[in-house]
Each structure stands twice: as structure tokens, then as C-alpha cells.
C-alpha positions in Angstrom: 0.0 0.0 0.0 2.9 2.4 0.8 4.3 1.9 -2.7 0.9 2.9 -4.2 0.8 6.0 -2.0 4.3 6.9 -3.0 3.4 6.6 -6.7 1.0 9.5 -6.1 4.0 11.8 -5.4 5.0 11.3 -9.1 2.0 13.4 -10.0 3.2 17.0 -10.3 1.8 19.0 -7.4 1.1 16.2 -5.1 2.8 16.7 -1.7 1.7 13.6 0.1 -1.1 11.1 0.7 -2.4 8.7 3.3 -5.2 6.3 4.0 -7.2 6.5 7.2 -10.1 4.5 8.7 -13.6 5.9 9.1 -12.7 6.8 12.8 -9.6 8.7 11.8 -6.9 6.0 12.4 -3.9 6.2 10.1 -3.6 3.0 8.0 -0.6 4.0 5.8 1.0 7.3 4.8 3.5 8.7 2.3 3.7 12.4 3.4 6.1 15.0 2.3 8.2 17.2 4.7 6.2 19.2 7.2 3.1 17.0 7.1 2.3 14.8 10.1 -0.1 11.9 9.7 -1.8 12.1 13.0 -2.5 15.9 12.6 -3.7 15.4 9.1 -5.9 12.5 10.1 -7.5 14.6 12.9 -8.2 17.5 10.6 -9.6 15.5 7.7 -11.7 13.1 9.9 -13.5 16.0 11.5 -13.9 17.8 8.2 -15.1 14.7 6.4 -17.7 14.0 9.1 -19.0 17.6 9.1 -19.3 17.7 5.3 -21.1 14.3 5.2 -23.6 15.4 7.9 -24.3 18.6 5.9 -24.7 16.7 2.7 -27.1 14.1 4.3 -29.2 16.9 5.8 -29.5 18.7 2.5 -30.6 15.4 0.9 -27.6 15.2 -1.4 -26.5 11.9 0.1 -23.0 10.9 1.3 -20.3 12.4 -0.9 -17.7 10.0 -2.4 -15.2 12.8 -3.1 -14.5 16.0 -1.2 -12.2 18.7 -2.7 -11.1 21.6 -0.6 -9.3 24.2 -2.6 -7.2 26.8 -0.9 -4.8 29.5 -2.0 -1.8 27.5 -0.8 -3.0 24.1 -1.9 -5.7 21.5 -2.0 -7.0 18.7 0.3 -8.7 15.8 -1.6 -10.6 13.1 0.2 -11.8 10.1 -1.7 -13.9 7.3 -0.2 -12.3 3.9 -0.7 -14.7 1.4 0.9 -14.6 1.8 4.7 -11.5 4.0 4.5 -10.6 7.4 3.1 -7.7 8.3 0.7 -6.4 11.8 1.6 -4.2 13.6 -0.9 -2.5 16.9 -0.2 -1.4 19.0 -3.2 0.1 22.4 -4.1 -2.3 25.0 -5.4 -0.9 24.5 -8.9 -2.2 20.9 -9.4 -4.4 20.6 -12.5 -7.4 19.1 -10.8 -8.9 17.8 -14.1 -5.9 15.6 -15.1 -4.6 15.1 -11.6 -7.9 13.7 -10.4 -7.9 11.0 -13.1 -4.7 9.6 -11.8 -5.7 10.0 -8.2 -9.0 8.2 -8.8 -7.1 5.3 -10.5 -5.0 5.0 -7.4 -8.1 5.1 -5.2 -9.6 2.2 -7.1 -6.4 0.1 -6.6 -6.5 0.9 -2.8 -10.2 0.0 -2.6 -9.4 -3.4 -4.1 -6.6 -4.0 -1.7 -8.7 -3.1 1.3 -11.6 -5.3 0.1 -9.1 -8.3 -0.2 -7.8 -7.6 3.3 -11.3 -7.4 4.7 -12.3 -10.8 3.3 
């Protein structure tokens, strides 16, 4: 799983990535300098839960992808079964082309997690 996460860093603009469980526990990470897995997990777990609650209350259903764009960078959260793939990028990442590769990695990780769960 770590090798798959490290492959994301080959995408121009990706700073790091990690997989966390639904309750915010870190499964695996490949983060760049200055990023701490426990801090990132705490931040994204709370953010993901808040957004999911808001989406359910607005009858939009549970989101499968959450993209938070900021002036300094982006935070991408993709549901992969019972876990979440988190990708941190610089602001310059081309989200259209970058997301295609990130979604491909998310599918691979989902498959690995399904195999481990069975």
C-alpha cells in the first residue's frame, strides 16, 4: 500500500497522501516534509464528518469525493470502501488531469482493502 501511495507523489503538485479508517486512524501514509499523519488524520476526519452530515441533511446523500481548494494548496478526500484516501497538493495541481490519476490509485487501494477485509 505504501508503494501505491508513494506513486501519487510522481504526479506534479502532489505533496503527500495517506489512508485512514472511518474513525480517523492512520492505515498508511506517504507524506512530504512538514506533514504529520496524526495531525492530518484529525483534521480530515472532522472535516469529512461535518461535510457528510451537511450533505445528508441537504438530501444530497453521502459524498464520495471532497475537494477543498485553498490559496496555498488542496486537500482531496476520496472514499475507498470503509476508509478514506487523503491527498495533499500544491495549489498548482491541475485538478482535471490530476484527479484522473488519483481516482485510479483510489480504485487500486479500494481493491486492496476489500481483499484484506475478506
